[in-house]
C-alpha positions, 0 to 999 in steps of 0.5 A: 500500500502506498503511504498516502493510502495508509494514511487514508485507511488509518483516518477511516479507521479513526473516524469509525472508532470515534463515531461507533466505539472501539468494537466497530468492525469494517471491511476493506470496502470502507476505504473506497467510494462506491464507484470502482475508480481505483481498481488496482488499489482495490485489488492490492488492498483486497490481496493484503486483507484476504490473501496475505492476512486471511482476515474475515470480511469484517474485522475490528477497525482497531485491529486493522488500524494497528496492522496498518500502522505497524506496516504489516 
């Protein structure tokens, strides 16, 4: 993931946590608009989520934020 996308993903996680609490879950689709205007980035994040880390469809935003911050 690009540094810019990492920052965006962390901001999305922070926003969800602030609004709904530390138990809120999200999917990787939360980082994208409803349009598929960045298909390569979408696939890169999907591979990171599904293939690399074998995460469930919904994961705790806190966990995802920590993984992204640590560079996993």
